[in-house]
Steps between C-alpha positions, in 0.01 A plus 500: 500500500570845357690452174771746611570291807489183293780653297686595816474146627698370203821683573462724803828684471468575129138597538572740785765664286244522219239647729724782614662574166210471259132553556296259288181631656600863502150627561484324839861540617565870480665602826553827681767344722874481439609329182665160557857570617454871434170575662351837533146622525400718218502804706480843366561848551333791345681815421381759275545657159443857390497831681802655675723229643822398667687276256521127577854371550443158658244234573467300822345169599567156645683218323282209607763239422785655700273669757683826444385859480646621169557815300463506121655787300247675279449494208778245428355233731844353579714438697291406803644604838402309821452744790400270785340170597123471554306232683203512262464599136242761408196412295423868448678824560522866406632836608226679691450829685819693588704268280467207744503154343215273614496126445279198569672159531347193338484317835274197460328646195180549699358750751603642736786684325748746648590852389854632554700813441828410327833678544617528138866523606509177704178309433400512869124448559295703752155355575195720443225235527477121502123471452429576134205293376407488131367258240769273359872579509636854504708548187554873455507851637476822296519852647321793336673810626244755382232369738733337755338162428669160523322236289527130582438212261431136583402184312402137542588426132130486417399850609697811588415783737585868549526674839643812654718467809578748776879470531486641854268230638480224239122540470369400156193622309353285224442671163388213278586194297751557221323367193684351200797431727473164682866500606593857599868475587646853483368855479636843425329838500614802300520856623174572319321220684493230232524159668635200306557138597649179362279189491692171522207280401453653155833689479324830424555861595182629665387856570307532829233751599606618846141585596340163419780250439371431148780370281548562129739283299757714319678214322730198533832545679667250270674312783394197704475646849473286812586527866594830665537823304548870569415820311544876507484818293795718402373845595734678262372332183167356614616153389396181677747230608466141622737315728376173355546127532484354148398134511607463138864569588479404871678825585426831661483784248471878490243599234358826364128489415324678214186649656325514162545136395619318814811373320822476703862581416784321682733738688701245700494126570584439866545126477447315829356806675139591571432851620162575649348784701674723246494881510685788333638779719329805357208723581245667279537844649208739538181383327406679179161570356165558674423132563304236315158515339227300678145368453532350151180431310469235366643364825832325456443132427143553372372235259214484247544868422286596195701579189285813472665645812527872428719630782769412750499724810717555807567743787804727485708566813506841662751735340516325162534736203500243218385143449635262234280213383667181374308210342561173316485121497856440624608637839851565372401696189219733606437795267468860623156606375425815701715768666552876512234574761344377822234246402292261708369294209590371155246451222547164329433528124222268375637178355820508707413213733488142373328197650663308782816708508690609808583871494754672724510866595660740741497871577823685582459815708718812466572801719790742543724238663469237228288203394346220705449185294156353551392152598450254216124439467321255273158381383380221272222546246199277444502182295398503135126412493582231244687311774264245649735372770834603648692374803844625611460269803488723804313202647305191393157664521427441129593130513394184679738210553294195399774237489417221533866482611744771602243705687770670710759532222352810337576833673583866451876559501694825549719498191510579130636175356233491227615836367228720647511685829476354848288318613414206272328159502724204588453125477744335741628144475438444870312321645564272206210335316462289187190582296289801406471838670282784370421858596179636349423867437180680586234500227591744220180591307593509131296572184426190293724436197734790579870470423705509820867544587670349805826652626712396796857485627663190646824334605560129568783407737579146382636228731486155340356305209209437442399844617128462423244679288384849597301771330168681454155366414154649469166366619143615436325261740670551835779250437300202377695515173804699391649621172879530477636848427876466560734254671859393566549125456781361720759772435857390573631828641398840628243680284477880494442746635289563191182673387236278344224636276240286324164545331188285521130536428217480748228247411168595347331423832586499873788747462345693786626220730866515388764415761875469459688210657872474578612141547792272576497126430786279608741443789548837668830379648649540151459878494621759744241771432274629226434875512211673318410870485288761320230271360284704262201409280405753231191516279641568153151567361407766754373810316300769682369639168338288227674564167302390194758600236861616476651555153780691331573637153783700341517787251782737405726384782228531762316225691139554604373280783126459551307323772151480644356405836166338573495607867730687735532502878702773674706539182757777531636435153743313280877523490619414149819293505737407215754219509861617478745213506362279776324770703168679455517877550220752544458725193167666584184510710133512397244593767220255574133551584488392863207266553266442208296222343507669157752410227782751444761531227857623541799566276865600522755589228868410530675736258825510306598134499766331291402202286469181702268296721370650826329335797248689715293430809266698722543538875152569629517692829219523756431807711640316803826434315438134418576404142495220244653442157326436169607255234784610274444629146767506230512772234742516207621839379614487138747730328350803319422444134639842403750762613337793679585811702234612749419849616675577826292501817425726672508775242538787580734393781719636780769386544475129411312305235494147361557399137379158383591330174455160332751290306374237258841327508829518684663826390773760550313799647576866561256736672603864521350833613549826301399862544315683223832621357594139433765492771532166680404531866527141624551141386256276682576171322797382295517121513380169363154414630271199479166492324210616714370798691748735664476804724748782571474781755616850405593754770499861376567668835804683355316629192290811450134494409414450136440258217742211446525219246587135558609269218542124477707312243504120494677252274362149542712188492275387216603805292190706570535868592278741691512870578246732660486843667256647755470826693469553874437810711689584819315749725655636818 
């Protein structure tokens, strides 16, 4: 018997109350129907933001609990005014062409659905079509005025889908599956064509590509959404609003959404009211701008893009006079990198792209009427070549369920419980078993004796004690024997979501046959689910260039690094990195010798350092962009043995130069500039300074050409004194 129903059998009334008020298996019980006692499908509407608009003054929708057509004052959100009774509540709705409100009732939650025109004054429905057929349950409508397009969203709580719908006939056209959004519950589209949706499974705000349906997670909404919702844009401000049902408070709420982070702000709590099929009564006005850019290359959604990619290209619309290129790793904080002309490409500087990183970009187009914001495009770069194995679990193709028990308990699940992105691997408690269950990876050829790192994300949904033992093992003989890598031993509560990282060493032989194993041992009835995601195995000893020496030495406040190679393959060069705090930063680059079997020597000088210990490493970069790190060397810079004033550099100079000096002890220091008449021109230093090497910049842009003198005076804390004078020549 299913353990939920076993619980229900104990006290039916209490359990039913529990079932409808709290979801202990939230991942399976998300609903797009009415909330218990206040039901309402998370419908939507999609008005627009930006451009020239008629200001929104009210929102409309159905109260699913009272079966009333209601008006909501905007932006206050209260009080709610009932305008007329309805026979069915809307699962999706929006103002469409000519300001007519269109709505789709929830019905049975399955096709065929009906499309109605709604009288906003009375709530009266006029049938357009009763034969709409789509995947899952219709949950939202969103009208894009610029192209006279009504978008329709639907979901089955595992997958979501995007369509267009002809509001005159009810005919639908499929666009594509909405990725990263298993529970699409409400949509809104701005005046510039940016489509956003709320996902009730993961409680995220998602940006949707209207051409493909591809979804991009913007960020968490910060509320526990369930059951019916609605959404729309305020055209005046371009802000996005949700008519939400918050499971955390068990109330309907009016929320404003931050389109950069996904975070919501409460405008009004409606209590025992759930408004769905929500739309704001405004129009975008005439479209502005020449239209959107098209034909992105790399294509949006591309993966395994080389980090040596040199250009992004696109096609500009007819009539465009300027294009603006935005780029970054967060869809809400893209940086403007190119503007001021009409371009069809952007040159990506070498070294910009990093391994296995998702990059977002868009191109805004400008003409005499204004700016059209572009679609949000994305691509993901290739994996680091040091990564031997990686699985974000789009499917189980890299694993085999070998049991011996629980053969049907392992599956791919649409969710992000482990802390990654949907989908993920899930071990379910049902059908229950008591014993061992393993999944075994494909063979991962690994160099003998190399140091390896295993990373993964996981979350255990605990049910009862003893919960069992679960974890990761490794085998080098096809599963005949295993070595433990990491495990949980009968935890007594939920664990995670958390990131696990551990190191181990491959054996001296047979590492070429390495396979990872994920296992559970115990009574599966005592867990709800175990979620795993983003399993990664990295070779820590991977180096594309063979270093035979890497040393460092210091002199006069400078550190000289020296290294040699025995052989090189496709070696672009070496980035020299120095540790600052807890982070290594690039301080220089030394070109390599491509491919060679001859030894080569290299050096780099890090100048002007204060006394102390410094840590360095080399980042060897291949011509294809792959890289590896050397061991770390430590170099100590000691304080100068004597006071000294160096000749400025450059000299002659125009208009700036640098003056270096050394202090043998902590001292009170003055450094001044004089003309040849002995008149003081500038004071560059007048303070207590620590022992060591120091550098000061002098800007003479306001001075005339000629000879000048700079003088240092230092009084050490140990009683020592120092004074020196040098000349410098300014030439303009």
